[in-house]
mmCIF file as gemmi writes it, N, C-alpha and C atoms, coordinates in Angstrom:
data_model
loop_
_atom_site.group_PDB
_atom_site.id
_atom_site.type_symbol
_atom_site.label_atom_id
_atom_site.label_alt_id
_atom_site.label_comp_id
_atom_site.label_asym_id
_atom_site.label_entity_id
_atom_site.label_seq_id
_atom_site.pdbx_PDB_ins_code
_atom_site.Cartn_x
_atom_site.Cartn_y
_atom_site.Cartn_z
_atom_site.occupancy
_atom_site.B_iso_or_equiv
_atom_site.pdbx_formal_charge
_atom_site.auth_seq_id
_atom_site.auth_asym_id
_atom_site.pdbx_PDB_model_num
ATOM 1 N N . MET Axp A 1 ? 0.801 -1.203 0 1 0 ? 1 A 1
ATOM 2 C CA . MET Axp A 1 ? 0 0 0 1 0 ? 1 A 1
ATOM 3 C C . MET Axp A 1 ? 0.839 1.261 0 1 0 ? 1 A 1
ATOM 4 N N . ASN Axp A 2 ? 2.096 1.172 0.238 1 0 ? 2 A 1
ATOM 5 C CA . ASN Axp A 2 ? 2.932 2.373 0.29 1 0 ? 2 A 1
ATOM 6 C C . ASN Axp A 2 ? 3.409 2.752 -1.107 1 0 ? 2 A 1
ATOM 7 N N . PHE Axp A 3 ? 2.465 3.265 -1.897 1 0 ? 3 A 1
ATOM 8 C CA . PHE Axp A 3 ? 2.712 3.552 -3.307 1 0 ? 3 A 1
ATOM 9 C C . PHE Axp A 3 ? 3.792 4.613 -3.509 1 0 ? 3 A 1
ATOM 10 N N . LEU Axp A 4 ? 3.77 5.678 -2.724 1 0 ? 4 A 1
ATOM 11 C CA . LEU Axp A 4 ? 4.76 6.732 -2.914 1 0 ? 4 A 1
ATOM 12 C C . LEU Axp A 4 ? 6.172 6.218 -2.669 1 0 ? 4 A 1
ATOM 13 N N . ALA Axp A 5 ? 6.34 5.413 -1.639 1 0 ? 5 A 1
ATOM 14 C CA . ALA Axp A 5 ? 7.668 4.853 -1.359 1 0 ? 5 A 1
ATOM 15 C C . ALA Axp A 5 ? 8.132 3.982 -2.519 1 0 ? 5 A 1
ATOM 16 N N . HIS Axp A 6 ? 7.249 3.173 -3.044 1 0 ? 6 A 1
ATOM 17 C CA . HIS Axp A 6 ? 7.618 2.31 -4.166 1 0 ? 6 A 1
ATOM 18 C C . HIS Axp A 6 ? 7.985 3.14 -5.407 1 0 ? 6 A 1
ATOM 19 N N . ILE Axp A 7 ? 7.224 4.183 -5.68 1 0 ? 7 A 1
ATOM 20 C CA . ILE Axp A 7 ? 7.514 5.022 -6.84 1 0 ? 7 A 1
ATOM 21 C C . ILE Axp A 7 ? 8.844 5.746 -6.637 1 0 ? 7 A 1
ATOM 22 N N . TYR Axp A 8 ? 9.06 6.281 -5.45 1 0 ? 8 A 1
ATOM 23 C CA . TYR Axp A 8 ? 10.313 6.983 -5.165 1 0 ? 8 A 1
ATOM 24 C C . TYR Axp A 8 ? 11.519 6.059 -5.364 1 0 ? 8 A 1
ATOM 25 N N . LEU Axp A 9 ? 11.405 4.836 -4.89 1 0 ? 9 A 1
ATOM 26 C CA . LEU Axp A 9 ? 12.525 3.888 -4.965 1 0 ? 9 A 1
ATOM 27 C C . LEU Axp A 9 ? 12.711 3.279 -6.356 1 0 ? 9 A 1
ATOM 28 N N . SER Axp A 10 ? 11.843 3.638 -7.3 1 0 ? 10 A 1
ATOM 29 C CA . SER Axp A 10 ? 11.945 3.116 -8.662 1 0 ? 10 A 1
ATOM 30 C C . SER Axp A 10 ? 12.945 3.875 -9.528 1 0 ? 10 A 1
ATOM 31 N N . GLY Axp A 11 ? 13.405 5.016 -9.086 1 0 ? 11 A 1
ATOM 32 C CA . GLY Axp A 11 ? 14.324 5.797 -9.905 1 0 ? 11 A 1
ATOM 33 C C . GLY Axp A 11 ? 13.583 6.545 -11 1 0 ? 11 A 1
ATOM 34 N N . ASP Axp A 12 ? 14.28 6.829 -12.096 1 0 ? 12 A 1
ATOM 35 C CA . ASP Axp A 12 ? 13.728 7.677 -13.154 1 0 ? 12 A 1
ATOM 36 C C . ASP Axp A 12 ? 13.109 6.917 -14.327 1 0 ? 12 A 1
ATOM 37 N N . ASN Axp A 13 ? 13.189 5.612 -14.341 1 0 ? 13 A 1
ATOM 38 C CA . ASN Axp A 13 ? 12.681 4.824 -15.456 1 0 ? 13 A 1
ATOM 39 C C . ASN Axp A 13 ? 11.167 4.639 -15.295 1 0 ? 13 A 1
ATOM 40 N N . ASP Axp A 14 ? 10.398 5.213 -16.221 1 0 ? 14 A 1
ATOM 41 C CA . ASP Axp A 14 ? 8.934 5.153 -16.105 1 0 ? 14 A 1
ATOM 42 C C . ASP Axp A 14 ? 8.389 3.731 -16.166 1 0 ? 14 A 1
ATOM 43 N N . LEU Axp A 15 ? 8.999 2.853 -16.955 1 0 ? 15 A 1
ATOM 44 C CA . LEU Axp A 15 ? 8.503 1.472 -17.035 1 0 ? 15 A 1
ATOM 45 C C . LEU Axp A 15 ? 8.756 0.714 -15.734 1 0 ? 15 A 1
ATOM 46 N N . ILE Axp A 16 ? 9.879 0.988 -15.085 1 0 ? 16 A 1
ATOM 47 C CA . ILE Axp A 16 ? 10.13 0.382 -13.776 1 0 ? 16 A 1
ATOM 48 C C . ILE Axp A 16 ? 9.117 0.907 -12.766 1 0 ? 16 A 1
ATOM 49 N N . LYS Axp A 17 ? 8.807 2.199 -12.836 1 0 ? 17 A 1
ATOM 50 C CA . LYS Axp A 17 ? 7.788 2.769 -11.949 1 0 ? 17 A 1
ATOM 51 C C . LYS Axp A 17 ? 6.438 2.086 -12.167 1 0 ? 17 A 1
ATOM 52 N N . ILE Axp A 18 ? 6.077 1.876 -13.427 1 0 ? 18 A 1
ATOM 53 C CA . ILE Axp A 18 ? 4.798 1.213 -13.736 1 0 ? 18 A 1
ATOM 54 C C . ILE Axp A 18 ? 4.784 -0.201 -13.158 1 0 ? 18 A 1
ATOM 55 N N . GLY Axp A 19 ? 5.846 -0.947 -13.377 1 0 ? 19 A 1
ATOM 56 C CA . GLY Axp A 19 ? 5.927 -2.3 -12.832 1 0 ? 19 A 1
ATOM 57 C C . GLY Axp A 19 ? 5.858 -2.307 -11.32 1 0 ? 19 A 1
ATOM 58 N N . ASN Axp A 20 ? 6.548 -1.387 -10.694 1 0 ? 20 A 1
ATOM 59 C CA . ASN Axp A 20 ? 6.552 -1.299 -9.238 1 0 ? 20 A 1
ATOM 60 C C . ASN Axp A 20 ? 5.162 -0.94 -8.718 1 0 ? 20 A 1
ATOM 61 N N . PHE Axp A 21 ? 4.473 -0.059 -9.429 1 0 ? 21 A 1
ATOM 62 C CA . PHE Axp A 21 ? 3.134 0.374 -9.02 1 0 ? 21 A 1
ATOM 63 C C . PHE Axp A 21 ? 2.105 -0.743 -9.153 1 0 ? 21 A 1
ATOM 64 N N . MET Axp A 22 ? 2.196 -1.531 -10.213 1 0 ? 22 A 1
ATOM 65 C CA . MET Axp A 22 ? 1.172 -2.549 -10.485 1 0 ? 22 A 1
ATOM 66 C C . MET Axp A 22 ? 1.484 -3.909 -9.857 1 0 ? 22 A 1
ATOM 67 N N . ALA Axp A 23 ? 2.61 -4.038 -9.218 1 0 ? 23 A 1
ATOM 68 C CA . ALA Axp A 23 ? 3.114 -5.345 -8.79 1 0 ? 23 A 1
ATOM 69 C C . ALA Axp A 23 ? 2.191 -6.106 -7.845 1 0 ? 23 A 1
ATOM 70 N N . ASP Axp A 24 ? 1.462 -5.422 -6.989 1 0 ? 24 A 1
ATOM 71 C CA . ASP Axp A 24 ? 0.591 -6.133 -6.045 1 0 ? 24 A 1
ATOM 72 C C . ASP Axp A 24 ? -0.484 -6.96 -6.75 1 0 ? 24 A 1
ATOM 73 N N . GLY Axp A 25 ? -0.819 -6.578 -7.976 1 0 ? 25 A 1
ATOM 74 C CA . GLY Axp A 25 ? -1.842 -7.305 -8.721 1 0 ? 25 A 1
ATOM 75 C C . GLY Axp A 25 ? -1.303 -8.43 -9.594 1 0 ? 25 A 1
ATOM 76 N N . ILE Axp A 26 ? 0.004 -8.649 -9.569 1 0 ? 26 A 1
ATOM 77 C CA . ILE Axp A 26 ? 0.635 -9.673 -10.412 1 0 ? 26 A 1
ATOM 78 C C . ILE Axp A 26 ? 1.092 -10.819 -9.521 1 0 ? 26 A 1
ATOM 79 N N . ARG Axp A 27 ? 0.605 -11.993 -9.778 1 0 ? 27 A 1
ATOM 80 C CA . ARG Axp A 27 ? 0.92 -13.158 -8.944 1 0 ? 27 A 1
ATOM 81 C C . ARG Axp A 27 ? 1.96 -14.046 -9.599 1 0 ? 27 A 1
ATOM 82 N N . GLY Axp A 28 ? 2.767 -14.678 -8.762 1 0 ? 28 A 1
ATOM 83 C CA . GLY Axp A 28 ? 3.726 -15.674 -9.216 1 0 ? 28 A 1
ATOM 84 C C . GLY Axp A 28 ? 4.616 -15.181 -10.338 1 0 ? 28 A 1
ATOM 85 N N . LYS Axp A 29 ? 4.754 -16.014 -11.356 1 0 ? 29 A 1
ATOM 86 C CA . LYS Axp A 29 ? 5.622 -15.687 -12.486 1 0 ? 29 A 1
ATOM 87 C C . LYS Axp A 29 ? 4.869 -15.031 -13.641 1 0 ? 29 A 1
ATOM 88 N N . HIS Axp A 30 ? 3.651 -14.595 -13.393 1 0 ? 30 A 1
ATOM 89 C CA . HIS Axp A 30 ? 2.875 -13.928 -14.438 1 0 ? 30 A 1
ATOM 90 C C . HIS Axp A 30 ? 3.545 -12.636 -14.893 1 0 ? 30 A 1
ATOM 91 N N . PHE Axp A 31 ? 4.493 -12.129 -14.102 1 0 ? 31 A 1
ATOM 92 C CA . PHE Axp A 31 ? 5.19 -10.905 -14.492 1 0 ? 31 A 1
ATOM 93 C C . PHE Axp A 31 ? 6.064 -11.102 -15.724 1 0 ? 31 A 1
ATOM 94 N N . GLU Axp A 32 ? 6.382 -12.353 -16.054 1 0 ? 32 A 1
ATOM 95 C CA . GLU Axp A 32 ? 7.275 -12.631 -17.177 1 0 ? 32 A 1
ATOM 96 C C . GLU Axp A 32 ? 6.674 -12.278 -18.535 1 0 ? 32 A 1
ATOM 97 N N . ARG Axp A 33 ? 5.395 -12.01 -18.589 1 0 ? 33 A 1
ATOM 98 C CA . ARG Axp A 33 ? 4.756 -11.659 -19.868 1 0 ? 33 A 1
ATOM 99 C C . ARG Axp A 33 ? 4.859 -10.159 -20.186 1 0 ? 33 A 1
ATOM 100 N N . PHE Axp A 34 ? 5.438 -9.394 -19.277 1 0 ? 34 A 1
ATOM 101 C CA . PHE Axp A 34 ? 5.569 -7.948 -19.456 1 0 ? 34 A 1
ATOM 102 C C . PHE Axp A 34 ? 6.944 -7.595 -20.02 1 0 ? 34 A 1
ATOM 103 N N . PRO Axp A 35 ? 7.087 -6.376 -20.552 1 0 ? 35 A 1
ATOM 104 C CA . PRO Axp A 35 ? 8.395 -5.932 -21.053 1 0 ? 35 A 1
ATOM 105 C C . PRO Axp A 35 ? 9.449 -5.979 -19.937 1 0 ? 35 A 1
ATOM 106 N N . PRO Axp A 36 ? 10.728 -6.12 -20.298 1 0 ? 36 A 1
ATOM 107 C CA . PRO Axp A 36 ? 11.795 -6.293 -19.307 1 0 ? 36 A 1
ATOM 108 C C . PRO Axp A 36 ? 11.843 -5.229 -18.208 1 0 ? 36 A 1
ATOM 109 N N . ASP Axp A 37 ? 11.676 -3.955 -18.549 1 0 ? 37 A 1
ATOM 110 C CA . ASP Axp A 37 ? 11.74 -2.932 -17.501 1 0 ? 37 A 1
ATOM 111 C C . ASP Axp A 37 ? 10.532 -2.974 -16.571 1 0 ? 37 A 1
ATOM 112 N N . VAL Axp A 38 ? 9.375 -3.348 -17.071 1 0 ? 38 A 1
ATOM 113 C CA . VAL Axp A 38 ? 8.199 -3.533 -16.208 1 0 ? 38 A 1
ATOM 114 C C . VAL Axp A 38 ? 8.463 -4.719 -15.275 1 0 ? 38 A 1
ATOM 115 N N . GLN Axp A 39 ? 9.05 -5.782 -15.796 1 0 ? 39 A 1
ATOM 116 C CA . GLN Axp A 39 ? 9.421 -6.928 -14.965 1 0 ? 39 A 1
ATOM 117 C C . GLN Axp A 39 ? 10.364 -6.492 -13.846 1 0 ? 39 A 1
ATOM 118 N N . LYS Axp A 40 ? 11.339 -5.643 -14.184 1 0 ? 40 A 1
ATOM 119 C CA . LYS Axp A 40 ? 12.283 -5.148 -13.174 1 0 ? 40 A 1
ATOM 120 C C . LYS Axp A 40 ? 11.533 -4.409 -12.066 1 0 ? 40 A 1
ATOM 121 N N . GLY Axp A 41 ? 10.533 -3.626 -12.444 1 0 ? 41 A 1
ATOM 122 C CA . GLY Axp A 41 ? 9.739 -2.907 -11.458 1 0 ? 41 A 1
ATOM 123 C C . GLY Axp A 41 ? 8.966 -3.842 -10.548 1 0 ? 41 A 1
ATOM 124 N N . ILE Axp A 42 ? 8.416 -4.899 -11.112 1 0 ? 42 A 1
ATOM 125 C CA . ILE Axp A 42 ? 7.669 -5.88 -10.311 1 0 ? 42 A 1
ATOM 126 C C . ILE Axp A 42 ? 8.605 -6.589 -9.338 1 0 ? 42 A 1
ATOM 127 N N . VAL Axp A 43 ? 9.764 -6.994 -9.842 1 0 ? 43 A 1
ATOM 128 C CA . VAL Axp A 43 ? 10.752 -7.671 -8.989 1 0 ? 43 A 1
ATOM 129 C C . VAL Axp A 43 ? 11.247 -6.71 -7.902 1 0 ? 43 A 1
ATOM 130 N N . LEU Axp A 44 ? 11.475 -5.445 -8.269 1 0 ? 44 A 1
ATOM 131 C CA . LEU Axp A 44 ? 11.904 -4.445 -7.292 1 0 ? 44 A 1
ATOM 132 C C . LEU Axp A 44 ? 10.848 -4.282 -6.205 1 0 ? 44 A 1
ATOM 133 N N . HIS Axp A 45 ? 9.596 -4.204 -6.595 1 0 ? 45 A 1
ATOM 134 C CA . HIS Axp A 45 ? 8.496 -4.072 -5.637 1 0 ? 45 A 1
ATOM 135 C C . HIS Axp A 45 ? 8.52 -5.222 -4.631 1 0 ? 45 A 1
ATOM 136 N N . ARG Axp A 46 ? 8.683 -6.419 -5.129 1 0 ? 46 A 1
ATOM 137 C CA . ARG Axp A 46 ? 8.72 -7.588 -4.248 1 0 ? 46 A 1
ATOM 138 C C . ARG Axp A 46 ? 9.915 -7.532 -3.301 1 0 ? 46 A 1
ATOM 139 N N . ALA Axp A 47 ? 11.051 -7.061 -3.802 1 0 ? 47 A 1
ATOM 140 C CA . ALA Axp A 47 ? 12.25 -6.948 -2.961 1 0 ? 47 A 1
ATOM 141 C C . ALA Axp A 47 ? 12.046 -5.89 -1.869 1 0 ? 47 A 1
ATOM 142 N N . ILE Axp A 48 ? 11.429 -4.771 -2.233 1 0 ? 48 A 1
ATOM 143 C CA . ILE Axp A 48 ? 11.147 -3.721 -1.248 1 0 ? 48 A 1
ATOM 144 C C . ILE Axp A 48 ? 10.216 -4.259 -0.171 1 0 ? 48 A 1
ATOM 145 N N . ASP Axp A 49 ? 9.151 -4.947 -0.58 1 0 ? 49 A 1
ATOM 146 C CA . ASP Axp A 49 ? 8.215 -5.516 0.394 1 0 ? 49 A 1
ATOM 147 C C . ASP Axp A 49 ? 8.89 -6.528 1.307 1 0 ? 49 A 1
ATOM 148 N N . THR Axp A 50 ? 9.734 -7.381 0.752 1 0 ? 50 A 1
ATOM 149 C CA . THR Axp A 50 ? 10.434 -8.378 1.552 1 0 ? 50 A 1
ATOM 150 C C . THR Axp A 50 ? 11.327 -7.7 2.585 1 0 ? 50 A 1
ATOM 151 N N . PHE Axp A 51 ? 12.077 -6.695 2.141 1 0 ? 51 A 1
ATOM 152 C CA . PHE Axp A 51 ? 12.958 -5.966 3.055 1 0 ? 51 A 1
ATOM 153 C C . PHE Axp A 51 ? 12.157 -5.267 4.15 1 0 ? 51 A 1
ATOM 154 N N . THR Axp A 52 ? 11.129 -4.524 3.733 1 0 ? 52 A 1
ATOM 155 C CA . THR Axp A 52 ? 10.33 -3.755 4.685 1 0 ? 52 A 1
ATOM 156 C C . THR Axp A 52 ? 9.619 -4.663 5.684 1 0 ? 52 A 1
ATOM 157 N N . ASP Axp A 53 ? 8.984 -5.72 5.199 1 0 ? 53 A 1
ATOM 158 C CA . ASP Axp A 53 ? 8.218 -6.61 6.079 1 0 ? 53 A 1
ATOM 159 C C . ASP Axp A 53 ? 9.097 -7.296 7.115 1 0 ? 53 A 1
ATOM 160 N N . ALA Axp A 54 ? 10.372 -7.503 6.801 1 0 ? 54 A 1
ATOM 161 C CA . ALA Axp A 54 ? 11.284 -8.167 7.73 1 0 ? 54 A 1
ATOM 162 C C . ALA Axp A 54 ? 12.016 -7.181 8.645 1 0 ? 54 A 1
ATOM 163 N N . HIS Axp A 55 ? 11.879 -5.886 8.384 1 0 ? 55 A 1
ATOM 164 C CA . HIS Axp A 55 ? 12.625 -4.889 9.15 1 0 ? 55 A 1
ATOM 165 C C . HIS Axp A 55 ? 12.07 -4.771 10.575 1 0 ? 55 A 1
ATOM 166 N N . PRO Axp A 56 ? 12.949 -4.728 11.58 1 0 ? 56 A 1
ATOM 167 C CA . PRO Axp A 56 ? 12.488 -4.668 12.975 1 0 ? 56 A 1
ATOM 168 C C . PRO Axp A 56 ? 11.594 -3.468 13.287 1 0 ? 56 A 1
ATOM 169 N N . ILE Axp A 57 ? 11.837 -2.324 12.675 1 0 ? 57 A 1
ATOM 170 C CA . ILE Axp A 57 ? 10.994 -1.143 12.943 1 0 ? 57 A 1
ATOM 171 C C . ILE Axp A 57 ? 9.583 -1.363 12.408 1 0 ? 57 A 1
ATOM 172 N N . PHE Axp A 58 ? 9.478 -1.939 11.208 1 0 ? 58 A 1
ATOM 173 C CA . PHE Axp A 58 ? 8.158 -2.231 10.649 1 0 ? 58 A 1
ATOM 174 C C . PHE Axp A 58 ? 7.436 -3.257 11.526 1 0 ? 58 A 1
ATOM 175 N N . LYS Axp A 59 ? 8.148 -4.292 11.934 1 0 ? 59 A 1
ATOM 176 C CA . LYS Axp A 59 ? 7.535 -5.324 12.781 1 0 ? 59 A 1
ATOM 177 C C . LYS Axp A 59 ? 7.033 -4.741 14.092 1 0 ? 59 A 1
ATOM 178 N N . GLU Axp A 60 ? 7.832 -3.87 14.704 1 0 ? 60 A 1
ATOM 179 C CA . GLU Axp A 60 ? 7.417 -3.236 15.958 1 0 ? 60 A 1
ATOM 180 C C . GLU Axp A 60 ? 6.197 -2.347 15.744 1 0 ? 60 A 1
ATOM 181 N N . SER Axp A 61 ? 6.181 -1.622 14.643 1 0 ? 61 A 1
ATOM 182 C CA . SER Axp A 61 ? 5.034 -0.757 14.339 1 0 ? 61 A 1
ATOM 183 C C . SER Axp A 61 ? 3.755 -1.569 14.173 1 0 ? 61 A 1
ATOM 184 N N . THR Axp A 62 ? 3.83 -2.658 13.424 1 0 ? 62 A 1
ATOM 185 C CA . THR Axp A 62 ? 2.624 -3.473 13.223 1 0 ? 62 A 1
ATOM 186 C C . THR Axp A 62 ? 2.197 -4.154 14.527 1 0 ? 62 A 1
ATOM 187 N N . LYS Axp A 63 ? 3.168 -4.519 15.341 1 0 ? 63 A 1
ATOM 188 C CA . LYS Axp A 63 ? 2.846 -5.155 16.629 1 0 ? 63 A 1
ATOM 189 C C . LYS Axp A 63 ? 2.044 -4.204 17.517 1 0 ? 63 A 1
ATOM 190 N N . ARG Axp A 64 ? 2.397 -2.926 17.481 1 0 ? 64 A 1
ATOM 191 C CA . ARG Axp A 64 ? 1.678 -1.936 18.286 1 0 ? 64 A 1
ATOM 192 C C . ARG Axp A 64 ? 0.221 -1.795 17.857 1 0 ? 64 A 1
ATOM 193 N N . LEU Axp A 65 ? -0.049 -1.993 16.587 1 0 ? 65 A 1
ATOM 194 C CA . LEU Axp A 65 ? -1.407 -1.829 16.068 1 0 ? 65 A 1
ATOM 195 C C . LEU Axp A 65 ? -2.199 -3.127 16.026 1 0 ? 65 A 1
ATOM 196 N N . HIS Axp A 66 ? -1.52 -4.249 16.158 1 0 ? 66 A 1
ATOM 197 C CA . HIS Axp A 66 ? -2.156 -5.545 15.924 1 0 ? 66 A 1
ATOM 198 C C . HIS Axp A 66 ? -3.329 -5.821 16.855 1 0 ? 66 A 1
ATOM 199 N N . GLY Axp A 67 ? -3.229 -5.435 18.092 1 0 ? 67 A 1
ATOM 200 C CA . GLY Axp A 67 ? -4.306 -5.708 19.049 1 0 ? 67 A 1
ATOM 201 C C . GLY Axp A 67 ? -5.649 -5.169 18.614 1 0 ? 67 A 1
ATOM 202 N N . LYS Axp A 68 ? -5.636 -4.014 17.989 1 0 ? 68 A 1
ATOM 203 C CA . LYS Axp A 68 ? -6.895 -3.389 17.577 1 0 ? 68 A 1
ATOM 204 C C . LYS Axp A 68 ? -7.227 -3.645 16.106 1 0 ? 68 A 1
ATOM 205 N N . PHE Axp A 69 ? -6.202 -3.706 15.243 1 0 ? 69 A 1
ATOM 206 C CA . PHE Axp A 69 ? -6.454 -3.76 13.812 1 0 ? 69 A 1
ATOM 207 C C . PHE Axp A 69 ? -6.085 -5.09 13.145 1 0 ? 69 A 1
ATOM 208 N N . HIS Axp A 70 ? -5.491 -5.993 13.903 1 0 ? 70 A 1
ATOM 209 C CA . HIS Axp A 70 ? -5.159 -7.343 13.435 1 0 ? 70 A 1
ATOM 210 C C . HIS Axp A 70 ? -4.387 -7.337 12.114 1 0 ? 70 A 1
ATOM 211 N N . HIS Axp A 71 ? -4.856 -8.102 11.117 1 0 ? 71 A 1
ATOM 212 C CA . HIS Axp A 71 ? -4.076 -8.249 9.885 1 0 ? 71 A 1
ATOM 213 C C . HIS Axp A 71 ? -4.039 -6.974 9.04 1 0 ? 71 A 1
ATOM 214 N N . TYR Axp A 72 ? -4.804 -5.963 9.402 1 0 ? 72 A 1
ATOM 215 C CA . TYR Axp A 72 ? -4.745 -4.682 8.693 1 0 ? 72 A 1
ATOM 216 C C . TYR Axp A 72 ? -3.61 -3.789 9.199 1 0 ? 72 A 1
ATOM 217 N N . SER Axp A 73 ? -2.941 -4.191 10.256 1 0 ? 73 A 1
ATOM 218 C CA . SER Axp A 73 ? -1.913 -3.333 10.849 1 0 ? 73 A 1
ATOM 219 C C . SER Axp A 73 ? -0.789 -3.019 9.867 1 0 ? 73 A 1
ATOM 220 N N . GLY Axp A 74 ? -0.385 -3.966 9.033 1 0 ? 74 A 1
ATOM 221 C CA . GLY Axp A 74 ? 0.66 -3.712 8.041 1 0 ? 74 A 1
ATOM 222 C C . GLY Axp A 74 ? 0.24 -2.69 7.006 1 0 ? 74 A 1
ATOM 223 N N . VAL Axp A 75 ? -1.012 -2.766 6.581 1 0 ? 75 A 1
ATOM 224 C CA . VAL Axp A 75 ? -1.537 -1.799 5.607 1 0 ? 75 A 1
ATOM 225 C C . VAL Axp A 75 ? -1.564 -0.411 6.233 1 0 ? 75 A 1
ATOM 226 N N . ILE Axp A 76 ? -1.966 -0.328 7.481 1 0 ? 76 A 1
ATOM 227 C CA . ILE Axp A 76 ? -2.031 0.964 8.171 1 0 ? 76 A 1
ATOM 228 C C . ILE Axp A 76 ? -0.634 1.574 8.279 1 0 ? 76 A 1
ATOM 229 N N . VAL Axp A 77 ? 0.347 0.766 8.633 1 0 ? 77 A 1
ATOM 230 C CA . VAL Axp A 77 ? 1.724 1.271 8.72 1 0 ? 77 A 1
ATOM 231 C C . VAL Axp A 77 ? 2.194 1.754 7.349 1 0 ? 77 A 1
ATOM 232 N N . ASP Axp A 78 ? 1.887 1.014 6.294 1 0 ? 78 A 1
ATOM 233 C CA . ASP Axp A 78 ? 2.242 1.454 4.937 1 0 ? 78 A 1
ATOM 234 C C . ASP Axp A 78 ? 1.63 2.816 4.614 1 0 ? 78 A 1
ATOM 235 N N . VAL Axp A 79 ? 0.373 3.014 4.984 1 0 ? 79 A 1
ATOM 236 C CA . VAL Axp A 79 ? -0.296 4.288 4.73 1 0 ? 79 A 1
ATOM 237 C C . VAL Axp A 79 ? 0.379 5.401 5.536 1 0 ? 79 A 1
ATOM 238 N N . PHE Axp A 80 ? 0.762 5.099 6.775 1 0 ? 80 A 1
ATOM 239 C CA . PHE Axp A 80 ? 1.517 6.08 7.566 1 0 ? 80 A 1
ATOM 240 C C . PHE Axp A 80 ? 2.81 6.466 6.858 1 0 ? 80 A 1
ATOM 241 N N . TYR Axp A 81 ? 3.534 5.476 6.37 1 0 ? 81 A 1
ATOM 242 C CA . TYR Axp A 81 ? 4.789 5.763 5.667 1 0 ? 81 A 1
ATOM 243 C C . TYR Axp A 81 ? 4.542 6.692 4.485 1 0 ? 81 A 1
ATOM 244 N N . ASP Axp A 82 ? 3.529 6.405 3.693 1 0 ? 82 A 1
ATOM 245 C CA . ASP Axp A 82 ? 3.24 7.259 2.541 1 0 ? 82 A 1
ATOM 246 C C . ASP Axp A 82 ? 2.789 8.651 2.984 1 0 ? 82 A 1
ATOM 247 N N . HIS Axp A 83 ? 2.057 8.724 4.077 1 0 ? 83 A 1
ATOM 248 C CA . HIS Axp A 83 ? 1.633 10.036 4.593 1 0 ? 83 A 1
ATOM 249 C C . HIS Axp A 83 ? 2.852 10.887 4.915 1 0 ? 83 A 1
ATOM 250 N N . PHE Axp A 84 ? 3.792 10.321 5.66 1 0 ? 84 A 1
ATOM 251 C CA . PHE Axp A 84 ? 4.975 11.1 6.044 1 0 ? 84 A 1
ATOM 252 C C . PHE Axp A 84 ? 5.867 11.398 4.846 1 0 ? 84 A 1
ATOM 253 N N . LEU Axp A 85 ? 5.916 10.491 3.903 1 0 ? 85 A 1
ATOM 254 C CA . LEU Axp A 85 ? 6.669 10.731 2.679 1 0 ? 85 A 1
ATOM 255 C C . LEU Axp A 85 ? 6.035 11.887 1.895 1 0 ? 85 A 1
ATOM 256 N N . ALA Axp A 86 ? 4.721 11.885 1.752 1 0 ? 86 A 1
ATOM 257 C CA . ALA Axp A 86 ? 4.029 12.957 1.029 1 0 ? 86 A 1
ATOM 258 C C . ALA Axp A 86 ? 4.177 14.299 1.757 1 0 ? 86 A 1
ATOM 259 N N . LYS Axp A 87 ? 4.048 14.264 3.059 1 0 ? 87 A 1
ATOM 260 C CA . LYS Axp A 87 ? 4.153 15.487 3.852 1 0 ? 87 A 1
ATOM 261 C C . LYS Axp A 87 ? 5.535 16.105 3.752 1 0 ? 87 A 1
ATOM 262 N N . ASN Axp A 88 ? 6.551 15.291 3.592 1 0 ? 88 A 1
ATOM 263 C CA . ASN Axp A 88 ? 7.929 15.769 3.566 1 0 ? 88 A 1
ATOM 264 C C . ASN Axp A 88 ? 8.58 15.639 2.194 1 0 ? 88 A 1
ATOM 265 N N . TRP Axp A 89 ? 7.781 15.459 1.152 1 0 ? 89 A 1
ATOM 266 C CA . TRP Axp A 89 ? 8.296 15.19 -0.192 1 0 ? 89 A 1
ATOM 267 C C . TRP Axp A 89 ? 9.323 16.234 -0.638 1 0 ? 89 A 1
ATOM 268 N N . LYS Axp A 90 ? 9.064 17.501 -0.351 1 0 ? 90 A 1
ATOM 269 C CA . LYS Axp A 90 ? 9.977 18.559 -0.81 1 0 ? 90 A 1
ATOM 270 C C . LYS Axp A 90 ? 11.336 18.509 -0.114 1 0 ? 90 A 1
ATOM 271 N N . ASN Axp A 91 ? 11.428 17.814 1.004 1 0 ? 91 A 1
ATOM 272 C CA . ASN Axp A 91 ? 12.693 17.709 1.743 1 0 ? 91 A 1
ATOM 273 C C . ASN Axp A 91 ? 13.485 16.448 1.408 1 0 ? 91 A 1
ATOM 274 N N . ILE Axp A 92 ? 12.93 15.608 0.558 1 0 ? 92 A 1
ATOM 275 C CA . ILE Axp A 92 ? 13.574 14.335 0.242 1 0 ? 92 A 1
ATOM 276 C C . ILE Axp A 92 ? 14.467 14.53 -0.982 1 0 ? 92 A 1
ATOM 277 N N . PRO Axp A 93 ? 15.738 14.146 -0.873 1 0 ? 93 A 1
ATOM 278 C CA . PRO Axp A 93 ? 16.61 14.283 -2.048 1 0 ? 93 A 1
ATOM 279 C C . PRO Axp A 93 ? 16.13 13.399 -3.183 1 0 ? 93 A 1
ATOM 280 N N . MET Axp A 94 ? 15.982 13.97 -4.351 1 0 ? 94 A 1
ATOM 281 C CA . MET Axp A 94 ? 15.562 13.224 -5.532 1 0 ? 94 A 1
ATOM 282 C C . MET Axp A 94 ? 16.786 12.748 -6.288 1 0 ? 94 A 1
ATOM 283 N N . LYS Axp A 95 ? 16.688 11.533 -6.798 1 0 ? 95 A 1
ATOM 284 C CA . LYS Axp A 95 ? 17.765 10.966 -7.605 1 0 ? 95 A 1
ATOM 285 C C . LYS Axp A 95 ? 17.651 11.476 -9.03 1 0 ? 95 A 1
ATOM 286 N N . ASN Axp A 96 ? 18.76 11.717 -9.658 1 0 ? 96 A 1
ATOM 287 C CA . ASN Axp A 96 ? 18.741 12.147 -11.063 1 0 ? 96 A 1
ATOM 288 C C . ASN Axp A 96 ? 19.252 11.077 -11.958 1 0 ? 96 A 1
């Protein structure tokens, strides 16, 4: 759900951004039918999710919300991340 973070981490290649943005809707190896740069975006999205989901700060954040929000706690944390990213977008160094 953290779309802004995924787009930011995609760099300047629009096809990688598209792949990264649409990746949640692509299951298994179905990504192989897309152009190579879109595939890279899908693979990047999965790598970002794997890293983030295993990170101790993310785990602690979801644990704090789990009692009330259960399996939605990860989605809520993702939305928080995008909120703070959007709020501070002008202060974030952009890659060229």
